[in-house]
C-alpha positions in Angstrom: 6.6 12.2 -6.8 4.0 10.0 -5.2 3.1 6.4 -6.2 -0.1 4.7 -4.8 -0.9 1.0 -5.1 -4.2 -0.3 -3.9 -5.3 -3.8 -2.8 -1.8 -5.3 -2.4 -2.1 -9.0 -1.4 0.9 -10.2 0.6 2.7 -13.3 -0.5 3.0 -16.1 2.1 6.8 -16.0 1.9 7.0 -12.2 2.5 8.7 -12.4 5.9 10.6 -15.7 5.4 13.9 -14.0 4.9 13.6 -12.6 8.4 13.8 -16.0 10.0 10.8 -15.4 12.3 9.1 -18.2 14.2 5.8 -17.4 12.4 4.6 -17.8 8.8 2.2 -15.6 6.9 -1.2 -17.3 6.1 -2.7 -14.3 4.4 -2.5 -10.5 4.4 -3.4 -7.4 2.5 -2.5 -3.8 2.3 -5.4 -1.6 1.4 -3.2 1.1 0.1 0.5 1.6 -0.2 1.8 5.1 -0.9 5.4 6.0 -1.5 6.4 9.7 -1.6 9.8 10.5 -2.9 11.1 14.1 -2.9 13.3 13.5 -6.0 14.9 17.0 -6.0 15.6 17.0 -2.3 16.6 13.4 -1.5 19.6 14.4 0.6 17.5 16.7 2.9 13.9 15.5 3.0 12.4 12.2 3.9 11.1 9.4 1.7 7.8 8.5 3.3 6.2 5.1 3.0 2.5 5.0 4.1 0.8 1.7 4.6 -3.0 2.1 5.0 -5.4 -0.7 6.2 -2.9 -3.5 6.8 -4.3 -6.9 7.8 -2.1 -9.8 8.4 -2.8 -13.4 9.5 0.2 -15.3 10.9 0.6 -18.7 12.4 3.6 -20.4 14.2 5.9 -22.5 12.1 4.9 -26.0 13.0 6.7 -29.3 12.5 3.3 -31.0 11.8 2.9 -29.0 8.6 6.2 -30.0 6.9 6.2 -28.9 3.3 9.3 -30.1 1.5 9.3 -27.5 -1.3 8.6 -24.6 1.1 11.3 -25.7 3.5 13.8 -26.1 0.6 13.0 -22.5 -0.5 13.4 -21.2 3.1 16.8 -23.0 3.4 17.9 -21.6 0.0 16.9 -18.0 1.2 18.7 -18.5 4.5 21.9 -19.6 2.7 21.6 -16.7 0.3 21.4 -14.2 3.2 24.4 -15.8 4.9 26.4 -15.6 1.6 25.4 -12.0 1.2 26.4 -11.2 4.8 29.8 -13.0 4.2 30.3 -11.1 0.9 29.7 -7.8 2.8 32.5 -8.5 5.1 35.0 -9.0 2.3 36.2 -5.7 0.9 36.6 -5.7 -2.9 40.1 -5.0 -4.0 40.7 -1.9 -6.2 42.6 -4.0 -8.8 39.4 -6.2 -9.2 37.4 -3.1 -10.1 35.5 -3.0 -6.9 33.9 0.3 -5.9 34.5 1.7 -2.5 31.7 2.5 0.0 32.2 6.2 -0.5 30.6 6.4 -3.9 28.0 9.1 -4.6 25.1 6.6 -5.0 26.1 4.7 -1.8 26.2 8.0 0.2 22.8 9.0 -1.3 21.3 5.7 -0.4 22.6 5.9 3.1 21.1 9.4 3.4 17.7 8.3 2.1 17.6 5.4 4.6 18.7 7.8 7.4 15.8 10.1 6.6 13.2 7.3 5.8 9.8 7.5 7.5 7.2 4.8 7.7 3.6 5.5 8.6 1.1 2.6 9.2 -2.6 3.3 9.8 -5.4 0.9 10.6 -3.3 -2.2 11.1 -4.5 -5.6 12.4 -2.2 -8.5 13.0 -3.7 -11.8 14.0 -1.9 -14.9 15.2 -3.8 -18.2 15.1 -2.3 -21.3 16.7 -4.0 -24.6 16.2 -0.9 -26.8 17.0 0.8 -25.8 20.2 -2.0 -26.3 22.6 -4.8 -28.8 23.2 -7.2 -25.8 22.6 -6.7 -23.5 19.7 -6.3 -19.9 20.4 -5.6 -16.6 18.7 -4.1 -13.2 19.6 -5.0 -10.1 17.7 -3.1 -6.8 17.9 -4.7 -3.7 16.3 -3.4 -0.2 16.1 -4.8 3.1 14.8 -1.4 4.3 13.7 2.4 3.9 13.9 4.9 6.5 12.8 8.5 5.3 12.5 10.8 8.2 11.8 14.3 9.6 12.4 14.9 11.3 15.7 15.8 14.5 13.9 12.2 14.9 12.4 9.5 16.5 14.5 5.7 15.9 14.5 5.2 18.6 11.8 7.4 16.5 9.6 10.0 19.2 9.6 13.7 18.5 10.1 15.1 19.8 13.4 18.7 20.9 13.8 20.8 19.1 11.2 22.2 15.9 12.6 25.4 14.7 11.0 25.5 11.0 10.5 28.9 9.5 11.0 30.3 7.2 8.3 30.1 4.1 10.6 26.6 4.8 12.0 23.9 2.4 10.9 21.0 4.1 9.1 18.2 3.0 11.6 20.2 3.8 14.7 18.4 7.0 16.0 14.7 6.3 15.4 11.5 7.1 17.2 8.2 5.3 16.9 4.9 6.8 17.9 2.0 4.3 18.3 -1.6 5.4 18.8 -4.5 3.3 20.0 -2.8 0.0 20.4 -5.1 -2.9 21.4 -4.5 -6.6 22.0 -7.1 -9.3 22.3 -6.9 -13.0 23.2 -9.3 -14.9 21.1 -10.9 -18.2 22.4 -11.2 -21.3 20.3 -14.9 -20.5 19.6 -13.9 -17.2 17.9 -11.6 -18.9 15.5 -12.6 -20.5 12.1 -12.5 -24.3 12.1 
């Protein structure tokens, strides 16, 4: 089945959990399409298509300290660390913990292994008003990005079956094809006040 969502506005905290040195000031996805081959999840790819992505980011700056925002970032960081710690502790069979070899876990690993992401018409703009005496911006635009497993060819057909070992991470063997990548440095005069 296919699901399409149009005009998705990105929340400012969308990438906070990644711990990046930038914060989102605004962004929108013109169209988000998710195609799921429900009857063939083990063999075919789930495809996520992002059309017309525009993203405005700025460096995280000490001058713009926002106590509630920083508290939520700290709480999210602690939650990630707790989840990572919990992942290293194997649940005991007596406690009713499920092992990693459950059917749903294996299916999810397979779906992630076959996952494809296609981004078209993307623009990411960084504006920095605080780390230099003169504000500047950098804009990166691309026509398309195709992020896919190495075992899928350009016709979206699986090549020879690739057996994934149990300890292999799902995004280990990936290829990315980028078309028409452009970068621009924007002078202060080109930035909004």
